[in-house]
C-alpha positions in Angstrom: -125.4 -110.8 -54.7 -121.8 -111.1 -53.3 -122.1 -114.9 -53.0 -123.7 -115.5 -56.4 -121.5 -112.9 -58.1 -118.1 -111.8 -57.0 -117.2 -114.7 -54.7 -118.5 -117.3 -57.0 -117.2 -115.9 -60.3 -113.7 -115.1 -58.9 -113.5 -118.6 -57.5 -114.4 -120.3 -60.8 -112.0 -118.0 -62.7 -109.1 -118.5 -60.3 -109.5 -122.3 -60.1 -109.7 -122.6 -63.8 -106.6 -120.5 -64.4 -104.4 -121.3 -61.3 -105.9 -124.4 -59.8 -106.6 -122.9 -56.4 -109.0 -120.3 -54.8 -108.0 -116.6 -54.9 -108.5 -116.3 -51.2 -107.8 -118.2 -48.0 -111.2 -117.6 -46.5 -114.3 -115.5 -47.2 -116.0 -113.5 -44.4 -119.4 -112.0 -45.1 -121.9 -110.3 -42.9 -125.7 -109.6 -42.9 -127.4 -106.3 -43.6 -127.3 -103.3 -41.2 -130.9 -102.8 -39.9 -132.5 -100.7 -37.2 -133.1 -102.0 -33.6 -136.4 -103.5 -34.7 -134.8 -105.4 -37.5 -136.3 -103.2 -40.3 -134.3 -102.2 -43.4 -132.9 -98.7 -43.2 -134.7 -96.1 -45.3 -134.3 -92.3 -45.5 -138.0 -92.0 -46.1 -138.8 -93.9 -42.9 -136.2 -91.9 -41.0 -134.4 -94.8 -39.3 -131.0 -94.2 -40.9 -128.1 -93.7 -38.5 -125.4 -91.6 -40.2 -121.8 -92.7 -39.3 -120.5 -89.1 -39.3 -123.2 -88.2 -36.7 -122.1 -91.0 -34.4 -118.4 -90.0 -34.9 -119.0 -86.3 -34.2 -121.1 -87.1 -31.1 -119.2 -90.1 -29.6 -115.9 -90.4 -31.4 -114.7 -92.9 -34.0 -113.9 -95.6 -31.4 -117.5 -95.9 -30.2 -118.6 -96.5 -33.8 -115.8 -99.1 -34.2 -116.9 -100.7 -30.9 -120.4 -101.0 -32.2 -119.1 -102.8 -35.3 -117.0 -105.1 -33.2 -119.8 -105.8 -30.7 -122.1 -107.3 -33.3 -122.2 -110.9 -34.4 -122.0 -110.2 -38.1 -123.1 -113.7 -39.1 -126.7 -112.3 -39.0 -128.2 -108.9 -39.6 -126.6 -106.2 -37.5 -128.8 -103.7 -35.7 -127.9 -100.0 -35.1 -129.9 -97.2 -33.6 -129.3 -94.1 -31.4 -130.3 -96.2 -28.4 -127.8 -99.0 -29.3 -125.0 -96.5 -29.9 -125.8 -94.9 -26.5 -125.5 -98.4 -24.8 -122.2 -99.0 -26.6 -121.0 -95.5 -25.5 -121.7 -96.5 -21.8 -119.8 -99.7 -22.3 -116.9 -97.8 -23.8 -116.9 -95.4 -20.9 -116.6 -98.3 -18.4 -113.7 -99.8 -20.3 -112.0 -96.4 -20.6 -112.6 -95.6 -16.9 -111.1 -98.9 -15.8 -107.9 -98.1 -17.8 -107.8 -94.6 -16.4 -107.9 -96.0 -12.9 -105.0 -98.3 -13.7 -103.0 -95.5 -15.3 -103.6 -93.3 -12.2 -101.9 -95.7 -9.8 -98.5 -96.0 -11.3 -96.9 -93.3 -9.2 -93.3 -94.4 -8.3 -93.5 -97.5 -10.5 -91.2 -98.5 -13.4 -91.2 -101.7 -15.4 -87.8 -102.6 -13.9 -89.6 -102.9 -10.5 -91.9 -105.7 -11.6 -92.3 -108.2 -8.7 -92.0 -112.0 -9.0 -95.5 -113.5 -9.3 -94.8 -116.5 -7.1 -94.3 -114.3 -4.1 -97.6 -112.4 -4.5 -100.8 -112.8 -2.5 -103.4 -115.2 -3.7 -105.7 -112.4 -4.7 -103.1 -111.0 -7.1 -102.4 -114.4 -8.5 -106.1 -115.1 -9.0 -106.6 -112.0 -11.1 -103.6 -112.8 -13.2 -105.2 -116.2 -13.8 -108.3 -114.4 -15.0 -106.1 -112.2 -17.2 -104.6 -115.4 -18.7 -108.2 -116.5 -19.6 -108.9 -113.1 -21.2 -105.8 -113.2 -23.3 -106.3 -116.8 -24.4 -110.0 -116.1 -25.3 -109.3 -112.9 -27.2 -106.4 -114.3 -29.2 -108.5 -117.2 -30.3 -111.4 -114.8 -31.1 -109.1 -112.7 -33.3 -107.9 -115.8 -35.2 -111.6 -116.7 -35.8 -112.7 -113.1 -36.7 -115.1 -113.2 -33.7 -114.7 -109.6 -32.7 -117.9 -109.6 -30.7 -116.3 -112.2 -28.4 -113.4 -109.8 -27.8 -115.7 -107.0 -26.9 -117.8 -109.0 -24.5 -114.7 -110.6 -22.9 -113.0 -107.2 -22.4 -116.1 -105.5 -21.1 -116.8 -108.3 -18.6 -113.2 -108.4 -17.4 -113.1 -104.6 -16.8 -116.5 -104.4 -15.1 -116.8 -107.7 -13.2 -113.3 -108.8 -12.5 -111.6 -105.5 -12.1 -113.9 -102.6 -11.2 -116.3 -104.6 -9.0 -113.8 -106.9 -7.5 -110.0 -106.7 -7.7 -109.5 -102.9 -8.0 -112.2 -102.3 -5.4 -110.3 -104.5 -2.9 -106.8 -103.2 -3.6 -107.6 -99.5 -3.3 -106.8 -99.6 0.4 -103.5 -101.3 -0.2 -102.5 -98.9 -3.0 -103.6 -95.8 -1.2 -102.4 -96.5 2.4 -99.2 -98.6 2.0 -95.8 -96.9 1.8 -94.8 -96.2 -1.7 -92.0 -98.7 -1.9 -93.7 -101.5 0.2 -93.8 -105.0 -1.3 -97.6 -105.2 -1.2 -98.0 -101.9 -3.1 -95.4 -102.9 -5.7 -97.2 -106.2 -6.1 -100.5 -104.4 -6.8 -98.7 -102.1 -9.2 -97.0 -105.0 -11.0 -100.4 -106.7 -11.5 -102.1 -103.5 -12.7 -99.2 -102.9 -15.1 -99.5 -106.4 -16.5 -103.2 -106.0 -16.9 -103.0 -102.7 -18.7 -100.2 -103.8 -20.9 -102.4 -106.7 -22.1 -105.6 -104.7 -22.3 -104.1 -102.0 -24.5 -102.7 -104.5 -27.0 -105.9 -106.5 -27.2 -108.1 -103.4 -27.7 -105.7 -101.7 -30.2 -107.2 -103.2 -33.4 -110.8 -102.3 -32.2 -110.2 -99.1 -30.3 -107.1 -97.7 -32.0 -107.4 -94.1 -30.8 -108.1 -95.0 -27.2 -105.3 -97.6 -27.1 -102.9 -95.1 -28.5 -103.9 -92.5 -25.9 -103.5 -95.0 -23.0 -100.2 -96.2 -24.4 -98.8 -92.7 -24.5 -99.2 -92.3 -20.8 -98.0 -95.8 -19.7 -94.8 -95.9 -17.6 -92.9 -98.0 -20.1 -89.6 -96.1 -20.0 -87.0 -97.3 -22.6 -89.1 -100.2 -23.8 -91.9 -97.8 -25.1 -92.2 -98.0 -28.9 -93.3 -95.2 -31.2 -96.9 -96.4 -31.2 -99.0 -99.1 -29.6 -99.6 -100.3 -33.1 -95.9 -101.1 -33.4 -96.3 -103.6 -30.5 -96.8 -107.3 -30.9 -100.1 -108.8 -29.8 -99.9 -109.8 -26.1 -98.5 -113.3 -25.8 -100.1 -116.1 -23.8 -98.2 -116.8 -20.5 -99.3 -120.2 -19.3 -97.5 -119.7 -16.0 -100.3 -117.3 -14.9 -102.9 -120.1 -15.1 -103.8 -121.7 -11.7 -107.1 -123.6 -11.9 -106.9 -124.9 -8.3 -106.4 -121.4 -7.0 -109.2 -120.1 -9.2 -111.7 -122.6 -7.9 -111.0 -121.5 -4.3 -111.4 -117.9 -5.2 -114.7 -118.4 -7.0 -115.9 -119.5 -3.6 -114.6 -116.3 -2.0 -116.3 -114.2 -4.8 -119.6 -115.9 -4.1 -119.2 -115.3 -0.3 -118.3 -111.7 -1.0 -121.4 -111.2 -3.0 -123.5 -112.4 -0.1 -121.6 -110.1 2.4 -122.2 -107.2 0.1 -126.0 -107.9 0.1 -125.9 -108.1 3.9 -124.1 -104.8 4.1 -126.6 -103.2 1.7 -129.5 -104.3 3.9 -127.7 -102.9 6.9 -127.3 -99.5 5.1 -130.9 -99.5 4.1 -131.8 -100.1 7.8 -129.6 -97.1 8.8 -127.4 -99.5 10.9 -124.3 -98.3 9.0 -123.6 -95.5 6.6 -120.6 -97.1 4.8 -119.2 -100.6 4.7 -116.1 -99.5 6.6 -118.5 -98.6 9.5 -119.3 -102.4 9.8 -118.1 -105.4 11.8 -119.2 -108.6 10.1 -119.5 -112.1 11.6 -119.9 -115.0 9.2 -121.1 -118.5 9.9 -120.3 -120.8 6.9 -122.4 -123.8 5.9 -120.9 -127.2 6.3 -119.2 -128.7 3.3 -116.8 -127.7 0.5 -117.2 -124.0 0.8 -116.1 -123.9 4.5 -113.2 -126.2 3.8 -111.9 -124.2 0.8 -112.3 -120.8 2.5 -110.3 -122.0 5.5 -107.2 -122.5 3.4 -107.2 -119.1 1.7 -104.5 -116.7 2.6 -106.7 -113.7 2.8 -107.4 -110.7 5.0 -111.2 -110.8 5.3 -111.3 -107.1 6.2 -109.7 -106.3 2.8 -111.9 -108.7 0.8 -115.2 -107.4 2.2 -113.9 -103.8 2.7 -115.1 -103.6 6.3 -113.4 -102.6 9.5 -113.7 -106.1 11.1 -114.7 -109.5 9.7 -114.3 -112.9 11.2 -115.6 -116.5 10.8 -117.6 -117.8 13.8 -119.1 -121.2 14.7 -122.4 -119.9 16.0 -124.5 -116.8 15.5 -127.7 -115.4 17.0 -129.7 -112.2 16.7 -130.9 -110.4 13.6 -129.1 -112.4 10.8 -128.8 -112.2 7.0 -129.5 -115.6 5.5 -127.6 -116.5 2.3 -129.6 -116.0 -0.8 -127.3 -118.0 -3.1 -125.3 -120.0 -0.5 -127.7 -122.2 1.4 -127.0 -122.4 5.2 -124.9 -119.2 5.2 -125.6 -116.7 8.0 -124.1 -113.2 8.3 -124.4 -110.7 11.2 -123.6 -107.0 10.5 -123.0 -104.6 13.5 -121.5 -101.2 14.0 -117.7 -101.6 14.3 -116.3 -100.7 17.7 -113.5 -98.2 18.2 -112.7 -94.9 16.6 -112.4 -94.1 12.9 -108.9 -93.7 11.5 -108.9 -90.5 9.5 -106.3 -91.9 7.1 -107.8 -95.3 6.0 -111.4 -94.8 7.5 -111.4 -98.1 9.3 -112.6 -98.3 12.9 -110.0 -99.5 15.4 -110.1 -99.9 19.1 -106.4 -99.0 19.3 -106.6 -95.7 17.5 -104.2 -93.1 18.7 -101.9 -95.3 20.8 -99.0 -93.4 19.3 -98.9 -89.8 20.5 -97.2 -88.7 17.3 -100.2 -89.9 15.3 -103.3 -89.6 17.6 -105.8 -89.9 14.8 -104.3 -92.9 13.1 -104.8 -96.7 13.6 -101.7 -98.8 14.3 -101.5 -100.0 10.7 -101.5 -96.4 9.4 -99.2 -95.3 12.1 -96.6 -97.8 11.0 -97.0 -96.7 7.4 -96.7 -93.0 8.3 -93.4 -93.7 10.2 -92.0 -95.5 7.2 -93.1 -92.7 4.8 -91.9 -89.8 7.1 -88.7 -91.6 8.1 
């Protein structure tokens, strides 16, 4: 009806009178149907009332549902679909809450130069560049479902399951004003600043709530909705670095599986209880990993990790990386009560008998 009626008649009338169309573009969508694709009907009982969704989950969850659907076809809605979107919303919100919770002692004036950061930090900023580029293009094309999927994937896969999981140790155990901690806070600030601006048109209430608590100081505006959309910084893009780090992510996924098998076998109770030895397959993976400036203990979140030439005993064989072998054993030494890593040199400083050398140095810096 819209195409035959209003769009068509207004087009003919405007062209006849003014010589051009009355609109730059026309965006239409399909019908809203239930999760089985059936037309909604009160008599059938498959109608989902918007006010019910808003009262139970909040307006932003309903908006997220609208944004998540590819409107070029019929759009499904049901209590189950809304519940799934609510779970996705919670994951995005919890990621932002973690970022907000780790800005203690940080101000925008303390932003660190990117070129001096560790490779892990620069890799996640490369991923942020991809997210910003993809979302800006999606907004221009009215592809709101692309924005939803890109944001959700970034929060869950890149941040919660990878970057934020790795840097927790650095953020929690390093002295407040250390360069490595400030680097992590700079990256988290850049990420949250981009996320809140990208999500503002879709999740306006959540974005406003986050923005209110961000440590923006004098540059904070009256509302996030007074901010410009995040700009694209091509200096963050580093495809060569990204290619190397995708290898590390693949290797980390295999190590995680090996650790899970060790936990199931009661060999360890927690990844930090473990010492991991890794024999890489021959070829590109081994060559690229060798050049990475990384601390394997940090990446795998274990007490001790090292690459070896040979391995024997009970080994985990790579599921996705052919020729990879991993050995998981109980870490030697005693457990540091501050960082929970096992260390053979625990308590070498009488002033800090329950701390490892790394934490001892941090405590001396903190305590003066």
